[in-house]
N, C-alpha and C positions, 0 to 999 in steps of 0.2 A: 789208579783204579780203572779209569776209562780205557786205558791201553790194554789192561788185563781182560776187560769185557770184550773188546774188539778182537783180541786174539782168540778168546773162547768162541765167539760167533764164527770167526773165519775157519775154525777147525772143526765146526759141527758137521755131521755126516749129511749128504744130500738125500731128498725124499725118493723113495723107491716105488710110489703108487702107480705112476704112469709108465709102467714097464712096456717094452715093445709088444708083449703078448696082449696086454690090455688095450693098447692103441689099435692093434689089429682087429680085436673083437669089436671095438667101437666103430671102426670103418665098416665092418660087415653088418653091424646092426643098422647103421645109417643107410647103407645100401639097400637092406631089406625093407626098411620103412619107405624109402623112395619107390622101390619096386611095387610095394603094396599100394601106395598112393596112385601110381600110374595104372595099376590093374583096376583099382576101384573106379578111377576116372574113365578108363576105357569101357568097363562094364556099364557104367552109367550112360555113357554116350551111346553104346549099343542098345541099351534098353530104351533110350529116348528114340532112337531110329526105328526100332521095332514097334514101339508104341505109336509113333507117327504114322508108320505104315498100316498099323492095325486101325488107326482112326481114319485113314483116308484111302481105303482100297477102291478099286474100280469094280463095281458090281453091277451086272446088267439086270434090268427088269423088263420082261417081254410083254408088250401090249398086243402085238400081232404075231403069234408063234410061227405061223407058216412063212413069215416074211423076214425073220431075224436070224442071221447066221453069224458065225465067228470063224476066223482063219488064224490059227496060231502062227507065231513067228517061224518062218522057214517052211510052212506048209503050203501046198499048192491048192488043195481043195478046201472049201469052206464046209462047215457042218452046222446043223441046228444047235442052238444054245439052250441050256436049261435056265429056267427062271432063277434069279439070285446067284448065278454063276459068277465067280471072280474072273476078272480079265487081267492076265499077266502082261508084263511089258513086251511089246512087239505084237500083241494080239490085235487084230483088226475086226471091229464090229461092222457087219455089212447088213444094211437094210435093203431088201430087194426093191427093184423098180415097181413091181406089181403091188406093193403095199398100198393100202388105202391112204388117202391124204390125211395129214395130221401126224400125230406122234405114233411111231411104231415100236420104238424101244427107248428105254431110259437108262443112262449110266448113273448109278448112285455114287456120290463122292464121300458121303458121311462126314460132314454134312454137305449138302448141295446136290443138284441134279443137272444132268445134261440130257435133254430130250432130242431124239433123232428122228428125222422125217424119212419118207420113202426115198430110195435111190441115194442113200447116204453111206459113206465109208469113213469110219472113225478109228484111228489107231492109237493105242496106248504107247506113248513115247517115254514117259518117265513117271514113276510113282513118287509122291512127295515124301520127304524125310528131312533130316537135319541139313539145312543149307541148300535145299533144292525144292522146287515147286512141282505140284502135279502138272503134267503136260500131256495134252492130246493133240494129234495131228488130224486135221480135217482134210481128207483126200478129195471128197466130193460131197455134195448135198447140203443139208441145212440142219443146224442145231439151235436149240434154245438153252441158255445156261442160266440157272437160278442159284445164286450163292447167298446164303444167309449170313448174318453178321458174325457167326461163330466159325465160318469157313475160312480157309486160306485162299489166297489168290490162285487162279487157274490160268495156265498158259495154253494158248491155242496156236499151233504152228500151221501154216497154210502154204499153198504153192507160191505165195508172194512174200509174206512177212510173218513174223511171230507177234502175237498180241497178248498182253497180260490183262486179264479181267479181274478187277479188284472186288473185294467183298466188304459190305454187302452190295449186291448188284444183280441186275437182270438184263440179259443180252441176247441178241440173235447174231449168229455168224453163218454165212452161206457162201458157197461157191456158185457164182452165176454161170449158168450153162444154157445152151441153145435148145436143149431137148428135155427140159425138166419142168414139172409143174411148179416147183419152188422158185422158178424164174419165169415170170409172166412174159407173154409175147412182147409187150411194150418195153421190157427191160433187157431183151436178149441182144440188143446191139452193144451192150456193155460187157458181154461175155467174151472170153473168160476173164474173170476177176473175182476178188474176194470182198465181200461187204461185211462190215461190222456195224451193228446198230445197238445203241445203248438206251434202255428204258430208265434204269437207275444204276448208280455206281459210276465208275470211270474205266474206260478201256485205254490202255497205254500201248501204242503201236511202236515196235522197234524200228527206229529210223536213224539216219545219220545226216550230218550237215558238213559241207565242204568249206573249210576256212580259206582265207586268202593264202596262197602258197600251195594249196592242194591238199592240206592235211584234213582228214575226216575225223569228226568227233560225234559222239552219240548225242542225238537230239530227238527224243521220242515225240511222237504225235499223240496228243491227249484228246480223247473224244468224250465230251461231257454228257450228262443225261439229256435225252431228247435229240441227240445227234447221231449221224451215221457217216461212214466214210468208205470209199472204194480204195482198197489198199494198193493196188498196182499203180495207180496214178501218183501216189505219194504226196497229195496236196496237204498243205498245213491246215486248211479250213475244213469244214464239214457241212453236210446237208441236214436240214431238219427231218424228223422222222415222219415223212409223208411220201408215199410211193405211188406215182401215177401209173395206173394199170390200163389206161385207154389212150390210144394214139390219135392225133389229128382231130381233137375235139373242137377245134375252131375252123376246120375245113379249109386249111391254107396250104396243105401239102401238095395238092393236085388241082388241075383245072376241072371244070365240069365235064369236059369231054373224057378226061382220063378216069373220072369216077364212072361215067356211063359205059366206058369200054370194058368194065369188069363183067358186063353181061355177054361179052363176046369171047368165045373160046379160041383165042389167038395169042400165043405167047410172044409173038414177034413185035407186038405193039406196046408202047408204054402205057401203063394204066395203074390205077391206085392199088397199093398193097395194104391199105388201111381199111377203108370202107368199101364194101361190095354192094353194088346196086342190084335190086331185083324188082321187076315190074310184073305183077300177076294180074292179068286181065281176066274178065269173066270167061268161064268155059263156054257158056251159051251166049252167043252174041245177039243183040237186039238192034232194032233200027236206031235207037238212041244209045249208042255205045262208042265212046271215044276213048282211046288209050290215054293213060296218064303218063307223066314223065317226072324225072328228077332234075332239079336245077339248083343253082346257087344264087342267093340274094345278097347284095351288098347293102346292108342297112346302115345308112350314114345319118348323123345328126343333121337337122334341117339347116341348110345354108353352108354345110361343110364341103370342102373340095379336097381334103387331105385323106388319102387312102388309109393312113394309120389310125384315123378316127372312126373308120367304118367297121362294122361287124359283119363277117361273112356267115351266112346261115344256110343250112340245108333247106331246100324248098321242094315240097311235095305238091304237085299240081295235077288236077283233073277237072276240066270244065267241059260244058257242052250239053247240059240237061240230061245227063246219064240216068238210066233207070235200073242199072245193075251195079253191084259193088265191085270195086277193084282195089288192089293193094299195091302201093309203092313203098319199098322197104330198103333200108341200108343196114348192113350187118358188119360186125367186127369181132374177130376171134380174140378172146382174152386169155383163156387157158392158164389160170393162175390159182395156186393153192393159197387160200386167204385165212387159214386157221390161225396164223400167228398174229394177225392184225386185231387191234382193239376195236377199231371202227372201219367201216367200208362205205365211204360217202359217195353216193351217186347224185350228180347235179346236172341241171340243164336249164336253158331258157326256152320257153315255148310261146308261140303266137299262132292263133287260129284266125285267119282273115275271112275265111269262107267255109261253110259246110252246108250242104243241101239237106241232110237228114237232121231230124230233131234229136238233140242229145247224142246218144250212141246207137240210134236205130232201133228197129223192132226187136232184134236179137240181143241188143245190149253189148255187142262186140264190134260194131262198125265205128271205130274211134277215129276222129279226125287226126289225132296224134296218139300213138301208143309207144311206150318204152317197155321192151320185153327183156327180162334177164333170165338166161339159161344157166342153171346152177346144179350142183350136186350136194347132197348131205348124206348122213349115215343111213337114211332110209330110202333114198332114191338116187339113181345115177342119171336121171333125165327129168329134172323138175324145172318149173318156170314161175316167175312172178311178173305180173303185168300191171302197168300204170297207164290207165286210159283217161285221156283228157278230152273235154268237149267245151264249147263256148255258146252255142246257139240252141234255143228251144223254140219250136213252132207249135202253136196250139192246134193246128189242123192235122198234125201228124201223131201217130202212135209211137211211143218209145218205151223202153223198159230198161231196168238196171240188170246187169249180168249177175247171175247167181253162182258163177264159177268162183270157188274160194280163192283162186290165185289172182283174181282181177280186183284192183282197187280203182274206183271211178272217181275222177276229180274234175270239178267245174272251175273254169278260169274265165276271166273277162274277155269279151270279144275284141279282136283286133288290137290287143295290147300284149306286150311282153310280160310273161309271168315266170317267176323263178320257181324251180322245183329242186328240193334237196332232201335226201333220205339216207339214213344209215342202214345199209342192208344187213349188217351184223345184228342189229336190233330187230329189224323187220322180219328176217328169215331165220327161224330156229335152226340151230345146229349146222350152220353154213360151213361147207368144206371148200368148194371150188366155184369160181365163176368161169363158165365155158365160153359164153358169147353174149354180146349186147346187140339187140335189134331195135331200130327206130322205124316205125312205119305209119302211114296214113291209110285209112280204110273208109270206104263209103261210096256214094254215087259221085257227087261233085265236092271238091275241096281245094283249098289253097292254104297251106300251113307251113310253118317254119319251126326248126329246132336249131339252136346255136349253143355254143359254149358248153358242150357236154363233157363230163369228166367222171372218172371212177378212181378214187384214191383210197389206198390203204393208209390208215392214220394210227400212229403209235403201235406199240406191241402189247398184246394181251398178256395179262399176268396169269391167265389160266388156259394154257394151250391144250390141255387134255379135254376131250369131248365127253359128254354124258353117254351112258350106255345105250340109251334110246332117245329118239326125238320124233316129233310129229312129221308126217310126210308133207312135203311141199311147203308153200308159203302160207303164212297166217293171213286170214281175211281181216281187213281193217274196215272200220266204219268210214265211209266216204265223207270228205269234208262238206261237200254239197252234192246234191243230185237233183 
């Protein structure tokens, strides 16, 4: 029986379901499904790319319309830009040199802002999308970059290197130049170079390292919060966020003769290029009128014979029982835009060994030591703040306090060193630039010193935009003593 069943099974007809035609249709169906899947994936990727571009366009906001221009890719001439205009790849945003200090134009990243200063050129190199970052090229000038936590990283390419600015973060990137307010006179020896400063976040600088054998590998330089780096030098370390804006504050760069030779119009002689000396004697001479002079004091600890332990101080001297006022002054050009700094610290050490007038004289302006700051703000292109120091008071002489709103009068102890430190960003409303610092002595007879003078920008302000209006000049403060 089993043999009969085997024979029956072996003689059963084969199945005809998977005919060649049906197999062909199956192949076509599977191919169509694969094609649809690829199409959907491509469409999704395209939508993501478009969405990314919609979320991060470069759009300009104009703060100073007459100073903001754009030059499209391939164009020779630049033209004025409309507020909220999109910037295409290759377009260069140009902020004219004539723009006022501070922010002239802002590039919105959605989210994030790039604020551009006067004399800045910023080109759109790449718009962000799938697998690529937003990238701008800083050709010249200065920008502040503010990236919130919802923003993507931003790449900034420069004449030296490319740097990635991570989010969230707050940064300043500038091209140091010898003819720009965004590079103070004290910083121009470092030009040309690119500086990146980090207030918050992390800046990652594209760099390489050479291995033994000569092979180069990527080794980025990371700049943490509170640090800054000059990119051309390629150093692995970084500086703290403090910018010295005054040179030769310890009076060690030149001899006393070289300082005094700045009063002579002779370019063939070696003389100071930091402090310039000016002696202003009375216009009307009297019998008791002796010229004053500028000198240097070496103030050494008692019993010390080591030069490195001594402090060199500027010395303003006029003696001889004079009965008319005379001014001895030293000045230094600063010429720096200070809008981006959080603090602007002015410090000095002051000593008054002798003054023949009581307090600050009858007019209230004959100061044995005066520090004068020439500055600009949005209300004035020629303002000044003055800090007037006195040490001696004589009962038999009349004296008065100055009523000028820009003068602050300060009493210090006689014949002792007194420290002075003030934040000019707090002291002077709406401060834009520092043009010059002057230190002088005024009166009949005096013998006074100033040493260790400095002017430092400290940290980056988180609010670079200025208010629409601000008071004119410096704010009057109540004197500590008078």
